C-alpha positions as CSV (number, residue, x, y, z in Angstrom):
1,M,-33.7,250.6,-70.2
2,A,-36.5,251.4,-67.7
3,M,-34.2,252.5,-64.9
4,A,-32.1,254.6,-67.2
5,I,-35.1,256.5,-68.6
6,K,-36.4,257.3,-65.1
7,A,-33.0,258.3,-63.8
8,L,-32.3,260.5,-66.9
9,R,-35.8,262.1,-66.7
10,E,-35.4,262.9,-63.0
11,A,-31.9,264.3,-63.7
12,K,-33.4,266.7,-66.2
13,G,-36.2,267.7,-63.7
14,Y,-39.0,266.5,-65.9
15,S,-42.2,264.9,-64.5
16,P,-43.5,261.8,-66.4
17,G,-46.3,264.1,-67.8
18,E,-43.8,266.7,-69.0
19,L,-41.7,264.0,-70.7
20,A,-44.8,262.6,-72.3
21,Q,-45.8,265.9,-73.7
22,L,-42.4,266.5,-75.1
23,M,-42.4,263.0,-76.7
24,G,-46.0,263.3,-78.1
25,V,-47.1,260.2,-76.1
26,S,-49.4,259.7,-73.1
27,R,-48.2,259.9,-69.5
28,P,-49.2,256.2,-68.9
29,A,-46.8,255.3,-71.8
30,V,-43.9,257.0,-70.0
31,V,-44.8,255.3,-66.7
32,K,-44.9,251.9,-68.5
33,W,-41.4,252.6,-70.0
34,E,-40.1,253.4,-66.5
35,T,-41.6,250.4,-64.9
36,G,-40.4,248.0,-67.7
37,K,-44.0,247.1,-68.7
38,S,-43.3,248.3,-72.2
39,S,-40.5,250.1,-74.1
40,P,-40.5,253.1,-76.4
41,R,-40.9,252.4,-80.1
42,S,-37.7,252.4,-82.0
43,D,-38.7,255.4,-84.0
44,K,-39.1,257.4,-80.7
45,L,-35.7,256.6,-79.3
46,P,-33.8,259.4,-81.1
47,L,-36.2,262.0,-79.8
48,L,-36.2,260.5,-76.3
49,A,-32.4,260.5,-76.3
50,Q,-32.3,264.1,-77.6
51,I,-34.7,265.3,-74.9
52,L,-32.8,263.5,-72.2
53,G,-29.4,264.8,-73.5
54,V,-27.8,261.4,-74.2
55,E,-26.9,259.1,-77.0
56,V,-29.5,256.4,-77.9
57,G,-27.2,253.7,-76.5
58,Q,-27.2,255.3,-73.1
59,L,-30.9,254.6,-72.8
60,Y,-30.0,250.9,-72.5
61,T,-27.7,251.4,-69.5
62,Q,-28.4,252.2,-65.9
63,H,-25.4,254.5,-65.7
64,T,-26.3,258.1,-66.4
65,S,-22.9,259.8,-66.0
């Protein structure tokens, strides 16, 4: 999931801080998601997927096409 979140965020042109603001979480939280140190809470996944323009299931893959 970590690599997919980072790749999708970068593809959308968001910085970690911008994604954090859109998600209502801290920048360190986004960085932890992207480094695999933690994962987004399940209740945040639909919003994360919507912001990144994907289905929730795509957050679990490294393929972003």
